[in-house]
C-alpha positions in Angstrom: 87.2 147.1 170.3 85.1 148.2 167.3 82.0 147.6 169.4 83.1 150.2 172.0 83.4 152.9 169.3 80.1 151.9 167.7 78.1 152.2 170.9 77.1 155.8 170.2 76.2 155.2 166.5 72.8 153.7 165.9 72.6 151.5 162.8 70.4 148.9 161.1 70.7 145.7 163.0 73.1 147.4 165.4 72.6 145.2 168.4 73.2 142.0 166.6 76.3 143.5 164.8 77.8 144.8 168.0 77.3 141.4 169.7 79.0 139.7 166.8 82.0 142.1 167.1 82.3 141.4 170.8 82.5 137.7 170.1 85.4 138.2 167.8 87.1 140.9 170.0 89.0 141.3 173.3 92.7 142.1 173.5 93.4 139.0 175.6 91.4 136.7 173.3 93.1 138.2 170.2 96.6 137.4 171.5 95.5 133.8 172.0 94.0 133.7 168.5 97.3 134.3 166.8 98.7 131.1 165.4 102.2 130.4 166.8 103.5 128.9 163.6 107.3 128.5 162.9 109.1 131.7 162.0 109.4 132.6 158.4 112.6 131.5 156.6 112.7 132.6 153.0 109.5 131.3 151.4 108.7 129.0 154.3 105.7 129.3 156.6 105.3 132.3 158.9 103.1 133.5 161.6 99.6 134.5 160.3 96.5 136.1 161.7 93.8 133.6 162.3 90.5 133.8 160.4 88.6 135.4 163.4 91.2 138.3 163.6 91.0 138.8 159.8 87.3 139.0 160.1 87.7 141.6 162.8 89.9 143.9 160.7 87.6 143.4 157.7 84.7 144.7 159.9 86.9 147.6 161.0 87.4 148.5 157.3 83.6 148.4 156.8 83.1 150.7 159.8 85.7 153.1 158.4 83.8 153.3 155.2 80.7 154.4 157.1 82.4 157.6 158.4 81.9 159.2 161.8 79.5 161.8 163.3 82.3 163.8 165.0 86.0 163.9 165.8 85.4 162.5 169.3 83.7 159.4 167.9 86.5 158.9 165.3 89.2 159.3 168.0 87.6 156.8 170.3 87.2 154.3 167.4 90.9 154.7 166.3 92.1 154.3 169.8 90.2 151.1 170.4 91.3 149.5 167.2 95.0 150.5 167.8 94.6 148.9 171.3 93.8 145.6 169.5 96.8 146.1 167.1 99.2 146.7 170.0 101.6 143.8 170.5 101.2 142.4 167.1 101.4 145.3 164.7 103.9 143.5 162.4 101.6 140.5 162.2 98.6 142.7 161.3 100.7 144.7 158.8 101.8 141.7 156.7 98.3 140.4 156.5 96.4 141.6 153.4 93.2 142.7 155.2 95.1 144.0 158.2 97.4 146.0 155.9 94.6 147.6 154.1 92.9 148.5 157.4 96.0 150.0 158.9 96.7 152.1 155.8 93.3 153.6 156.2 93.6 154.0 159.9 97.0 155.7 160.1 95.9 159.0 158.5 93.1 159.2 161.1 95.5 158.5 164.0 97.4 161.1 166.0 101.1 161.5 165.3 101.8 159.9 168.6 99.8 156.9 167.7 101.5 156.6 164.3 104.9 156.8 166.1 103.8 154.0 168.4 102.8 151.8 165.4 106.1 152.5 163.6 108.1 151.9 166.8 106.5 148.5 167.1 107.1 147.6 163.5 110.8 148.4 163.9 111.3 146.6 167.2 113.5 147.8 170.0 116.5 148.5 167.8 114.7 149.1 164.5 116.0 145.9 163.1 112.5 144.6 162.4 111.9 147.3 159.8 113.6 145.4 157.1 111.3 142.4 157.2 108.1 144.5 157.3 109.2 146.9 154.6 110.2 144.1 152.2 106.8 142.4 152.7 104.2 142.7 150.0 101.6 144.1 152.4 103.8 145.4 155.2 105.6 147.8 152.9 102.4 149.7 152.2 101.8 150.2 156.0 105.4 151.5 156.5 104.8 153.9 153.6 101.5 155.1 155.1 103.2 155.7 158.4 106.0 157.6 156.8 103.6 159.8 154.9 102.0 161.0 158.1 105.3 163.0 158.8 103.9 165.7 156.5 101.3 166.4 159.1 103.9 167.0 161.8 105.2 170.3 160.5 101.6 171.5 159.8 100.6 170.8 163.4 103.7 172.5 164.8 102.7 175.7 163.2 99.4 175.8 165.1 98.5 177.4 168.4 101.4 176.5 170.8 99.0 177.0 173.8 96.8 174.2 172.7 97.3 171.0 174.6 96.3 169.0 171.4 98.9 170.9 169.4 101.6 170.3 172.0 100.8 166.6 172.0 100.9 166.5 168.2 104.2 168.3 168.2 105.6 165.7 170.7 104.1 162.9 168.5 105.9 164.5 165.5 109.2 164.4 167.4 108.7 160.8 168.2 107.7 160.0 164.6 110.8 161.9 163.4 113.0 159.7 165.5 111.5 156.5 164.1 111.8 157.8 160.5 115.5 158.4 161.1 115.7 154.9 162.6 114.1 153.4 159.5 116.5 155.3 157.3 119.4 153.9 159.2 118.2 150.4 158.6 117.7 151.1 154.9 121.3 152.5 154.7 122.6 149.4 156.4 120.8 147.1 153.9 120.9 149.4 150.9 121.9 146.8 148.3 118.9 144.7 149.2 116.4 147.5 149.6 117.3 149.1 146.3 116.5 146.0 144.3 113.6 144.6 146.3 110.3 144.9 144.5 108.5 146.0 147.7 111.3 147.4 149.8 112.3 149.8 147.0 108.9 151.5 147.3 109.5 152.1 151.0 112.9 153.6 150.1 111.3 155.8 147.5 108.7 157.1 149.9 111.4 157.7 152.5 113.3 159.9 150.0 110.1 161.9 149.4 109.5 162.3 153.1 113.1 163.3 153.9 113.0 165.7 151.0 109.7 167.3 152.1 107.3 166.4 149.3 104.8 163.6 149.2 102.5 162.4 146.4 99.2 160.5 146.5 99.3 157.0 148.2 100.6 154.2 146.1 98.1 151.8 144.7 98.6 148.3 143.4 99.3 148.7 139.7 97.4 146.7 137.2 99.6 144.1 135.4 101.1 145.7 132.4 99.9 149.2 133.3 102.1 151.9 131.8 103.6 154.4 134.2 105.7 156.5 131.8 103.3 159.4 131.7 101.9 159.1 135.1 103.6 161.9 136.9 102.0 162.3 140.4 101.3 165.7 141.8 103.6 166.3 144.9 102.7 168.3 148.0 105.5 170.2 149.7 106.0 170.4 153.4 108.6 171.7 155.8 111.0 169.1 157.3 113.0 169.1 160.5 116.7 169.9 160.1 117.7 166.3 160.9 116.0 165.2 157.6 118.2 167.4 155.5 121.4 165.7 156.9 119.8 162.3 156.7 118.8 162.9 153.0 122.4 163.8 152.2 123.7 160.7 154.0 121.1 158.5 152.3 122.0 159.8 148.8 125.7 159.2 149.6 124.9 155.5 150.3 122.7 155.3 147.2 125.5 156.6 145.0 127.8 153.9 146.4 125.4 151.5 144.7 124.9 153.3 141.4 126.2 150.3 139.5 122.9 148.6 140.3 120.9 151.4 138.5 122.0 150.4 135.1 121.3 146.7 135.5 118.1 146.6 137.5 114.8 148.3 136.6 113.7 148.5 140.3 117.0 150.1 141.3 116.8 152.5 138.4 113.4 153.7 139.6 114.9 154.4 143.0 117.6 156.6 141.5 115.0 158.4 139.4 113.1 159.2 142.6 116.3 160.4 144.4 117.1 162.8 141.5 113.5 164.1 141.1 113.1 164.8 144.8 116.5 166.5 145.1 115.8 168.6 142.0 112.6 169.8 143.5 113.8 170.4 147.1 117.6 170.4 147.1 118.8 171.7 143.7 122.5 172.1 144.7 122.6 168.5 145.9 120.8 167.4 142.7 123.4 169.1 140.5 126.2 167.2 142.3 124.2 163.9 142.0 123.6 164.4 138.3 127.3 165.2 137.6 128.4 162.1 139.6 125.8 159.9 137.9 126.9 161.0 134.4 130.6 160.5 135.4 129.8 157.0 136.4 127.7 156.2 133.3 130.3 157.6 130.9 133.2 155.8 132.6 131.7 152.3 132.0 133.4 150.2 129.4 131.9 149.8 126.0 133.1 148.8 122.5 136.2 150.7 121.4 135.1 154.1 120.0 131.5 153.7 121.2 130.1 155.8 124.0 128.6 153.7 126.8 125.6 156.1 126.8 124.6 154.7 123.4 124.3 151.3 125.2 122.4 152.6 128.2 119.9 154.6 126.1 118.9 151.3 124.5 118.6 149.3 127.7 115.1 148.9 129.3 116.3 149.6 132.8 118.9 152.4 132.3 117.1 154.2 129.6 114.5 155.4 132.2 117.3 156.7 134.3 118.9 158.5 131.3 115.5 160.1 130.6 115.4 161.5 134.2 119.0 162.7 134.0 118.4 164.5 130.7 115.2 166.1 132.0 116.9 167.5 135.1 120.3 168.4 133.7 121.6 171.9 133.4 123.0 173.4 130.2 126.7 172.4 130.6 125.8 168.8 131.3 123.4 168.6 128.3 126.1 170.1 126.1 128.5 167.4 127.2 126.0 164.6 126.6 125.1 165.8 123.1 128.5 167.0 121.9 130.6 164.1 123.2 128.3 161.2 123.2 125.1 161.5 121.0 126.1 163.8 118.1 125.8 161.9 114.8 123.7 159.1 116.4 120.3 160.9 117.0 118.4 159.4 114.0 119.6 155.9 114.8 118.5 156.4 118.4 115.2 157.9 117.4 114.5 154.7 115.3 115.3 152.5 118.3 112.2 151.1 120.2 113.6 152.1 123.6 116.2 154.9 122.9 113.6 157.1 121.1 112.1 158.0 124.5 115.3 159.6 125.9 115.7 161.4 122.6 112.3 162.9 123.1 113.4 164.2 126.5 116.7 165.6 125.0 114.7 167.4 122.3 112.5 168.9 124.9 115.4 169.9 127.2 117.4 171.6 124.4 114.5 173.7 123.2 115.6 176.7 125.3 119.2 176.5 124.2 121.0 177.2 120.9 122.1 173.6 120.8 118.5 172.8 119.6 119.4 174.1 116.2 122.1 171.5 115.7 119.9 168.8 117.2 117.1 169.8 114.8 119.3 169.8 111.7 120.4 166.2 112.6 117.0 164.8 113.5 115.1 166.4 110.6 117.1 164.2 108.2 115.3 161.1 109.4 111.7 162.4 109.9 110.2 160.2 107.2 112.1 157.1 108.5 111.0 157.9 112.1 107.4 158.3 110.9 107.6 154.9 109.2 109.0 153.4 112.4 105.9 154.7 114.2 107.9 156.7 116.8 105.5 159.6 116.7 106.5 161.0 120.0 109.9 162.1 118.5 108.1 164.0 115.7 105.6 165.6 118.0 108.3 166.7 120.5 110.4 168.1 117.6 107.4 170.2 116.6 106.7 171.3 120.2 110.4 172.3 120.7 110.2 174.3 117.4 107.2 176.1 118.8 108.8 176.8 122.2 112.2 178.0 120.7 110.6 180.0 117.9 113.3 178.4 115.6 113.2 176.1 112.5 109.4 176.4 112.2 109.3 176.8 108.4 111.8 174.0 107.9 109.7 171.7 110.2 106.4 172.5 108.3 108.1 171.9 104.9 109.6 168.7 106.1 106.2 167.4 107.2 104.6 168.4 103.9 107.2 166.3 102.1 106.9 163.4 104.5 103.1 163.2 104.1 103.4 163.7 100.3 101.4 166.9 100.1 104.2 169.4 99.3 103.9 169.1 95.5 101.8 170.1 93.7 100.8 173.1 95.7 97.1 172.2 95.4 97.7 169.4 97.9 98.6 171.9 100.7 95.0 172.2 101.5 94.9 168.5 102.5 97.6 168.8 105.2 95.3 169.1 108.2 93.5 165.7 107.8 96.8 164.0 106.8 98.6 165.3 109.9 95.8 164.4 112.2 95.4 160.9 110.8 99.2 160.4 110.3 98.5 159.0 106.8 100.2 160.0 103.6 98.2 161.6 100.8 98.1 158.4 98.8 96.9 156.2 101.7 94.3 158.8 103.0 92.8 159.4 99.6 93.2 155.9 98.3 95.1 156.9 95.2 98.2 155.7 93.5 98.4 158.6 91.0 101.0 161.3 91.2 98.5 163.9 90.1 97.2 166.7 92.3 93.5 165.8 92.2 91.9 166.0 95.7 89.3 163.5 96.6 86.9 165.6 98.7 84.4 162.8 99.0 86.7 161.1 101.6 85.2 161.9 105.1 87.4 162.9 108.0 88.5 159.7 109.8 91.2 158.2 111.8 92.1 161.2 113.9 94.7 159.8 116.3 96.3 161.0 119.6 99.8 161.8 118.2 98.3 163.4 115.1 96.2 165.7 117.4 99.3 166.6 119.4 101.3 167.3 116.3 98.7 169.8 115.0 98.3 171.4 118.4 102.1 172.0 118.4 102.0 173.4 114.8 99.1 175.7 115.9 101.7 177.5 118.1 103.9 178.3 115.1 104.2 181.9 113.9 103.0 181.0 110.5 99.8 178.9 110.5 98.2 179.9 107.2 98.5 176.4 105.7 96.7 174.8 108.7 93.9 177.4 108.7 93.4 177.1 104.9 93.1 173.4 105.3 90.7 173.8 108.2 88.5 176.1 106.1 88.5 173.5 103.3 86.8 170.9 105.5 83.1 170.2 104.9 80.5 171.1 107.6 80.2 167.3 108.3 84.0 167.1 108.8 84.0 170.1 111.0 81.3 168.6 113.2 83.3 165.3 113.3 86.4 167.3 114.3 84.5 169.2 117.1 83.0 165.9 118.5 86.1 163.7 118.4 88.2 163.1 121.6 91.5 163.9 119.8 90.1 166.3 117.1 88.3 168.6 119.5 91.6 169.6 120.9 92.9 170.5 117.4 89.9 172.7 116.6 90.1 174.4 120.0 93.9 175.1 119.5 93.4 176.5 116.0 90.6 178.8 117.0 92.1 180.1 120.2 95.5 180.8 118.7 94.1 182.7 115.7 93.8 186.5 115.4 90.4 188.0 115.6 90.2 188.1 111.8 91.4 184.5 111.4 89.0 183.3 114.1 86.2 185.1 112.3 86.9 183.1 109.1 86.8 179.8 111.1 83.6 180.8 112.9 82.0 181.6 109.5 82.6 178.0 108.5 81.1 176.8 111.8 77.8 178.7 111.3 74.9 176.3 111.3 76.8 173.8 113.5 76.6 175.6 116.9 73.5 173.8 118.1 74.9 170.4 117.3 78.2 171.3 118.9 76.4 172.5 122.1 74.6 169.2 122.3 77.8 167.2 122.1 79.9 166.3 125.2 83.2 167.4 123.5 81.7 169.9 121.1 80.2 171.9 123.9 83.7 172.3 125.4 85.1 173.5 122.1 82.2 175.9 121.9 82.9 177.3 125.3 86.6 177.8 124.3 85.5 179.6 121.2 83.2 181.8 123.2 85.9 182.7 125.7 88.3 183.9 122.9 85.6 185.5 120.7 84.9 189.2 120.3 81.5 190.7 121.4 80.2 190.7 117.8 81.3 187.1 117.3 79.5 186.1 120.6 76.4 187.9 119.4 76.4 185.9 116.1 76.8 182.6 118.1 74.1 183.5 120.6 71.7 184.5 117.8 72.0 181.0 116.3 71.7 179.2 119.6 68.6 181.0 120.9 66.6 179.8 117.9 66.8 176.3 119.4 66.0 177.2 123.0 63.9 174.2 123.9 66.4 171.7 122.5 69.3 173.4 124.3 67.5 173.7 127.6 66.6 170.0 127.6 70.0 168.6 126.5 72.4 167.4 129.3 75.4 169.2 127.7 73.8 172.2 126.0 72.0 173.4 129.1 75.3 174.3 130.6 76.2 176.2 127.5 72.8 178.0 127.8 73.6 179.1 131.3 77.3 180.1 130.8 76.5 182.2 127.7 73.6 183.9 129.6 71.3 183.3 126.7 68.2 184.1 128.7 69.6 187.5 129.2 70.4 187.7 125.5 66.7 187.1 124.7 65.0 189.3 127.4 67.6 191.9 128.5 69.8 192.4 125.4 71.3 195.7 126.4 72.3 194.4 129.8 73.8 191.3 128.2 75.7 193.5 125.7 77.2 195.5 128.6 78.4 192.4 130.4 80.0 190.9 127.3 81.7 194.2 126.5 83.1 194.4 130.1 84.4 190.9 129.9 86.0 191.6 126.6 87.8 194.7 127.9 89.0 192.7 131.0 90.3 189.9 128.8 92.2 192.3 126.6 93.7 194.1 129.6 95.0 190.8 131.0 96.3 189.6 127.7 98.2 192.9 127.3 99.7 192.5 130.8 100.7 188.8 130.4 101.2 188.7 126.7 
């Protein structure tokens, strides 16, 4: 009971609250409280927790939020609640409130306790796992139990003489057995699990656990929420030997159902997880899986003379799988994909609303190979059309790959100048930075229909967009950056302040300053003189100023500090600038100038030493 665990924790209105919990508690009473409705069949009625039990688990959740004074109190609380769960774990797991409570309770439980819950969810033979895993709420509980396996190997590396460690190791062994039992059920019902909206998530978590890497717990996604760029950070852990064999068997069963991956978005996500996990933890196995996946995809029938990959790249379900395959593939497989299937079709694919995403992955993957030169020559022909289609990710990735490979940089810059109509006459070159950042052509940005080269300086810097920012950040890594820097120096002080304070623009300014030589940086800083105080008092501007400071020479730092200390009161009282004041040690600059100079010189030498080592 919750009440038993709360006995040692005084709280406001504690007596009344504990009495209330006792009224709703009691293992014997709980069992009677469960409504014995008819068993679930399809969408029919099923057993449910009664209102009093739901209230109990809601109060358990509230108590968990309060925290515990020590481990002993927490362990007693967990044990008492799990006593109430015992005998009806599946019923609790498929209830919304019960599910949330169990998900929060399992990470606090011992591995032995987790194993007991998982054992009850699976039933004597493990056959019950399917129903719970494919339930909207129950699936989350199974996932939470699976994730605790990562603690097993950590505890087994502890002090073997400790009783607690021995118990935990034993619990880890029991948990291992139940994980393998669940995997067997999944394999026996693979075609259903792989397409089930909830069961597929259990399968994906199982792949992570068998592979030995887990990410953060899954949360209910908002309707319409995009997941394309949400790559969770994974934590690696050692797995028992049995998991390696089980992962191989599970992937074999998955490959038998690969046909589902190209027709079903849910199944496609499962295959992406399989490949990603294996690439991280079992690279040899991943190489085999990638080869077999591509063999299947290229063997599918399509129109005569048309590669089936051209169809899959345009499909909402299979295009995501194609992206993953391209990202993880080795050189030989990438060469085969490009040479035998995609060559000559890149611009058309880049213009497609779905296929342009896999083309971005291909452009990134080929950056380290000579094949990139051929891909660039093909894609560059359609840059203006791709811009017009609004598929900016393709253009940005092309620029980033040019920066990474060190190839085709001059051609890329010239192509962009032509696309944004600032290549001719040469006087328009100086406008390239605002045009690139806003992704607007010269005529649109400056509101002119004339073909003359007159520049309308009165147009303030506006419409800095995310992809425009990323494009310029990529161009800032090019060997030749003189056009960008000239354009930056042509901006008015007001535009520079806008750039420094803009969410997208601040990254551009930071990139251009930090990638410049000392001489080039000095020219930019000269343009920023008189703006440092305003930058320091801006949330984003202060971050740019810190980046400038970190890359500046001692003499440049001295000039910045000289300007800032003249507004000491303003900087010390501002929520952002006061951090700048402290980090730049400006009090030292005022009162102990020689000491400040020595510190800055030492930091400068250290920075130069590391840049020489890692440069």
